[in-house]
N, C-alpha and C positions, 0 to 999 in steps of 0.2 A: 649336322650342319654341313651343307655343300661346300666344297673347296674348289677354288679356281686358281690354278697356277697361271701367271702371266709371264711370258718369256719373250722379250725383245730379241730380234735377230737382225744383225747387219753383216752380210757375207759370212754366214756360219754354216755353209753347206757341209763342211768337213766334220762338224762337231754336234750340230743340233739333234741329229738322229740319236746319238748315244745319250745326250742329256734328257731327251724326251723319254727314251726307254727306261732310264733310271727312275723316272716318275710314274712309269706304268703305261706308257703310250707308244704306239707304233709296234715294231717288232720286239716283243719282250715276253719272257716266260712268267712275268708277275704283273698282270694287268691291274690298272688302278681300280679302286672300288667304284661302284656305280654312281656315287655322289661326288666323285672327283673329276674335274674338267681341266683341260689345257687350252690356253689362249696363246697362240703363236702370232707375234706381231712382226710383220715384215717391214723393216725400216729402210726401204730403198735398195735392197740387195741386188748385186749384179753378177753373182757367182753361181746361180742355180739354187740358192737357198729356198726360193719359193717352190721349186720342184720337189725338194726334199720334204718341205712342210706338207705338201699335198700327199706325198707318200706316207708320211706319218699319220695323217688323217685317215687315209684309206685303210691302213692297217689297224686302226684303233676302233674301240667300241663306237658304233654309229652315234653321231651327235656329241661325242665327248671331246672332240678337237675342233676348235674354231681358228680360222686364219683371218687376221685383221691386217689391213694395209695402212701404214702410217708413212707417207712420203716425206714428211718433215724429219730430217735426220737430227740425231742428238741423243742424249741420255733421257731427257725428260719426256719428249713427245711419245715414244713408244711405251714407256711405263704408264703414262697418263692415259693414253688411248686404250691400252689393254685393260687397265683397271675399270675405266668407264664402260667398256664393252661388257664387263661382267654384269652390269645393270640389265643388259638385254638378256643375258643368260638367266638371271634371276626372274625376269618377267616370263621367259619362256618356260621355265621349270615351275613357276608359281610359288616361289619362296621369296619373302620380302628381303630387302637389302640387309636388315639387321640379323639375318640368319645365314649370311654368306661370309666365308673366310677367303680373302684374297691373299695368295702367297706369291711373292716375287721370286723369279728364277732367272738364271743366266744360261745361255746356250752353250757355254764352254765349261759347264759344271756338272759333276756327278752327284746326285742326291741319294743318300743311303736309304735302305729299306725302312719303311715306317715313318718317313719324314712328315708326310701330311697328317698321319694319325697322331704323332707326338704334338704337332702344332694344335690340332683340334683339342686334344686332351688337356694341354696346359691352358689354352684359352678358356675352356669350359663355358661358363655363363658370363664371363667378364666382358666389359665394354670399355672403350676409351683407353686401350693399351696398344702399343706397337710391339709385336713379337719379333724376336731375333733368334734364329737358329745358330748352330755352331759351325764354324769353318774348321774342317779337319785337315791335317797335313797330308800331303801326298807322299806316302812312304816310298814309292818308287823313285820319285824325284830326289828325296832326301838321301836315299841309298846311292844314287848315281852321283850326287854332288855333296858329299859330306862336309867339305870345307866351307861351302856356302852356308849350310845350316849351322855350323859351328860359329861362323862370323855373325849370323843372325842372333844366336843365343847370347853371345858376348855383348853385342850392342844393346839388345833388348833387356838386358839386366837392369837398365834404368827404370823399367816398369816397377821394380820392387820399391823404388823410391818415390816415383811421381804418380803412380796410378791411384785413382779415387775409388770409392765404393761403387759397386755396379749400378746402383740406382741413380748415381750422379753422372755416370758416363753418357755422353750424348752422341758419340760416333757409332754408326751402325753400318753393317755390310749390306749393300743393296741386294745382293743375290740371295740373302737368307732372311728377309724381312716379311712380315704379314700383318694384316689388320682386318677388322670387320668392314665389309663394304659400306654400310651405313655410316660408320665412323669416317672412313675415307672421304665420302661424299660431303659430310658435314665439315670436314677439315678444309675442303677446297682442293684436295689433291696435290700432286706435284706441280712445281712451277719453275720457270727459268729465272735465273738472276745473273747479273754481270758485275764484274769488279770495275773499279774506276778506270782502268786502262782499256776496258772494252772486252776483255776475255770473259767467257762464260765460266761461272763457278759451278763445278760439278758436285759430286757427292749428294745426289738429289734426295736420297731418303734420309740422310743425316740432316739436311736442311729442313725436310718435312718434319722430322722429329723435334728439331729446335723450335720450329714455329708452333707446333701443337703443344709442346711442353710449355712454352711461354704464354700462349694464348688460352689453352684449355686445360693445363695441368696434366697432360698425358705423360705417362711414364713408359719406359722400355721394360719388357719382360723377356728375360733370356730363357731359351728353351734348349738346353744343352744336349738332350738326347736326339734332337732333330739335327742331323749332321749332313754336311755337304763338302765335297772335295773339288775345289776349283782347279782349272787347268793352270799350269805353270808357264804357259807360253809367253806371257808378258816378261817373265824373268829371262827366258831364253832369248827373247828378242833384244832386250836391253837390260842386262843384269845390274849395272851400276845405277841406272835411273830407277828401276823398281826397288832396289835396295834403299836408295836415298829417300824415297817417299814412303817407305814401309807399305807400299801398295795403295796409299791414299791417292785419289785422282785429282792431281793438281791441275790448275787452269792452264789453258793453251799458252798464254804468255810466259808463264814460268817454265813450262816444258820447252819452249823454243829457246829461252835463255840458257837453260841447262845444256841443251844439245849443242848450242854454239860454243860453250866452254868445254864440252866433252864430245868432240866430233868423231873420235875414233871408236871403232867397234871392238868390244871385248867379250869373249865367251865367258860363260859362268865360271869355268875352271880357272881361266886367266884372271878374272876379277877377284875371285875369293882366295887365290893362292899368293897374292902379293900384297900383304898388309902394309908395306912401306910405301907403296905407290901413292903419289899425291891424289890421284882420282879415288882410290879406295879410302884414303883418309878423309877426303871431303864427303864421300858418300856416307861414311860412318857418322861424321858430324851431323849431316842433314837428317839421318835416320833418328838419331838421339834427339835432335831438336824437334823433329816432327812428333816424336813420342811425347815430349814435354808439352809442346804447344797444343796438341790435339786431345791428349788424355789427361792433362792436368789443368793447363791454363784455360782452355776452352770451357770445360765444365765449371771452373771457378767463375769465369766471366758471366756465364749463364745464371749461376746461382746468385751472384751479386745483383744481377738485374731483377731476379724474382723476389728475393726477400732482403737484399742488402747484407747478407751474412756470407761467411766462408765456411770451409770445412778444414779439417786438420791438414797442415801444410808440410811438405817435405823439407828436409834439412837443406841448408845451403843458401842459395841466393833468392829466396822466396820474395822478399819485399821488392828487390830490383826487378824480378820478372813481372810482378804484378803492375809495376809502374809503367811497363812497356805498352799496355793496352788502354785505350780510352774507356771511360765509363759510358755505358749506353742505358737508355731507358727501356723499361719492359716493352712498351708499345712499339718502340723504334726497332728493337730486335725481332719482335714477333712479326712485324711487317716485312723485314728484310734480314733473315738469318744469316745471309752471306756476309753481313757486316761483322758478325762475330767470328766467322771462319777466317775471313781475310784479315781481321785485326790480329789474330794470333799468328797467322802465317807470315804476314808482313813484318811482324816483330822479329822473326828469325832473320830476315834480310836486313832490316834496319839496325839490329843490335846483335850481330853474331857473337860479339865478345861476351855478352851476358849469357847467351846460351852455351858458349864454350865453357865458361866458368861453371855453369850449372851441371855440365856433363861430368 
């Protein structure tokens, strides 16, 4: 089964070459297999990214790297354009869409050896599934900032209480997802959505999974041996913000309000070393609240829409948490998965006392 990696790039001149090399393209000692391709999507870069892309293509197996231009900026347009371009690759190679595996990739991520092969192996002859590889910790970052990692562990202990079975989980990491091309085309691909205030709702592949799970019964399949190590630059740029969101891509309006409340810049060491600072306390609250909202309340809301039932509930303020989100119909959520995401996220802002009690 041919594999096509789709890698959106916006001003990634400093990192895309290493990301491509980790997949076997460009200057690398481990070239990709003959049936593995790379689609680089330039999303309006202004920093020389296109020149680096062309260098990667020149140093790779002839015809194995394609460069696609997508001027409409954002998360959805380059993901969608790249995946749709794979249809052209399929026609060129002479393999039908149901024989192609599309793997999403990010330009600031390192993919460990065998990533594509593990995805192929786990998929096998299955159809109608969304694959998700594993995100591996950056050992160098953790060694450099041990207090930050310790704080993460302490706060994320809430997972032991609120996490659901893997098959019920609906949040996925965009950089490690994959699907059969024919399935993607049948699902209608990625699409943009906006919340009531006008801000775009991100997490494009989580919303894709929500839609196809609700409309087509698609499930997620975790591929733990396929591993990737993302850059920690977002943490270095704004440790409090990244910590508070647990890395989940919040909408622009929420980010703006957060930065208005937290205008001062904090280094990773400064942030993680002062557990009594009000900013750190608030970041810890939001991280726990995001854990509860996204990894328990959201899948519960989806399951309720599908079959009207629930799954085993965590101890504590379960009934009160469930009362915070409205009940949606199956067709309603399938048409607009952002409704589900924003319902659980808005519950944090509207009822912080309930989330604090659940912590």
